[in-house]
Every structure is written in C-alpha cells, then in structure tokens.
C-alpha positions as CSV (number, residue, x, y, z in Angstrom):
1,X,9.2,-1.8,-25.0
2,X,9.3,-1.2,-21.3
3,X,7.8,1.9,-19.8
4,X,8.7,3.1,-16.3
5,X,6.6,6.0,-14.9
6,X,7.9,8.3,-12.1
7,X,5.9,8.7,-9.0
8,X,6.3,10.1,-5.5
9,X,6.2,7.8,-2.5
10,X,3.5,9.1,-0.1
11,X,3.2,6.1,2.3
12,X,5.3,3.1,3.3
13,X,4.0,-0.1,4.9
14,X,4.5,-3.9,4.9
15,X,7.6,-5.6,6.3
16,X,11.1,-6.5,5.3
17,X,9.8,-9.6,3.4
18,X,7.5,-7.5,1.3
19,X,7.9,-3.7,1.6
20,X,5.0,-1.8,0.0
21,X,4.1,1.8,-0.6
22,X,1.5,4.1,-1.9
23,X,2.8,6.2,-4.8
24,X,1.3,9.3,-6.3
25,X,1.3,9.6,-10.1
26,X,0.1,13.2,-10.6
27,X,-3.1,12.7,-8.5
28,X,-3.6,9.0,-9.2
29,X,-2.4,6.8,-6.3
30,X,-1.4,3.2,-6.7
31,X,0.0,0.5,-4.5
32,X,3.6,-0.3,-5.4
33,X,6.1,-3.0,-4.2
34,X,9.4,-1.7,-2.9
35,X,11.2,-5.1,-2.9
36,X,13.8,-3.7,-5.4
37,X,14.2,-0.3,-3.7
38,X,13.9,-1.0,0.1
39,X,15.9,2.2,0.8
40,X,13.1,4.5,-0.4
41,X,11.7,7.0,2.1
42,X,8.4,8.9,2.0
43,X,8.8,11.9,-0.3
44,X,11.3,10.1,-2.6
45,X,10.6,9.7,-6.3
46,X,10.7,6.2,-7.9
47,X,10.4,4.8,-11.4
48,X,7.6,2.2,-11.4
49,X,7.2,-0.6,-13.9
50,X,4.3,-3.2,-13.6
51,X,3.7,-2.4,-9.9
52,X,7.4,-2.5,-8.8
53,X,9.6,0.5,-7.9
54,X,12.7,-0.3,-10.0
55,X,14.9,2.7,-9.2
56,X,15.0,5.8,-7.1
57,X,15.4,9.2,-8.8
58,X,15.8,12.7,-7.6
59,X,13.0,15.3,-7.9
60,X,14.8,17.1,-10.8
61,X,14.9,14.0,-12.9
62,X,11.3,13.2,-12.1
63,X,10.3,16.7,-13.2
64,X,12.2,16.3,-16.4
65,X,10.4,13.0,-17.2
66,X,7.1,14.7,-16.4
67,X,8.0,17.4,-18.9
68,X,8.8,14.8,-21.6
69,X,5.5,13.0,-20.9
70,X,3.6,16.3,-21.2
71,X,5.3,17.0,-24.6
72,X,4.2,13.6,-25.8
73,X,0.7,14.2,-24.7
74,X,0.6,17.6,-26.4
75,X,1.9,16.1,-29.7
76,X,-0.7,13.3,-29.5
77,X,-3.5,15.8,-29.0
78,X,-2.2,18.0,-31.8
79,X,-2.2,14.9,-34.1
80,X,-5.7,14.0,-33.1
81,X,-6.8,17.6,-33.9
82,X,-5.1,17.4,-37.3
83,X,-6.8,14.1,-38.0
84,X,-10.2,15.5,-37.1
85,X,-9.6,18.5,-39.4
86,X,-8.7,16.2,-42.3
87,X,-11.8,14.1,-41.8
88,X,-14.1,17.1,-41.9
89,X,-12.6,18.3,-45.1
90,X,-13.1,15.0,-46.9
C-alpha cells in the first residue's frame, strides 16, 4: 500500500536538474524533491510519497485529506481506549 501525505510548500531551492523544497506537514517540515512537480510554487499543496512530491493539489483537497487523517487518528485513539478498558476489566 502506498501512502501519500499532503503538505504545503514553504520554500523552493535547487536547480532545474534537482528542484527541491521544504514542505510543511502540520508543523513538521521536511525536505522534498520536486523533480516530478517542477511547476510547484511556494504556497502550493503537494502529495508527498517517500520524499518526492508526486502531484499538486488545491487547498480544498488538502484540507479534505487532513480531515480524513484526523478521523482515522480519532478512531485509532478510541480503539486504544476501548482496549485499555477491556484490559482493566479482565
């Protein structure tokens, strides 16, 4: 299974041979290669997989993905709480 995570481009550098950027993932900033998305501008949102921006998305789509990820996190936390409750009853 592949997992692409949305992030916001906050800096661009490098050259035509290897365009690079700094991308913000909700407060965590990582270096990302823009070789597959050289058209990206600062402020754009990209889907990142294993250190490469693989597509450009608009802000609305990025926010929708963030919402889905938040739901998954909440479900996982709820499941962990239920597991802890079961363990204390045993």
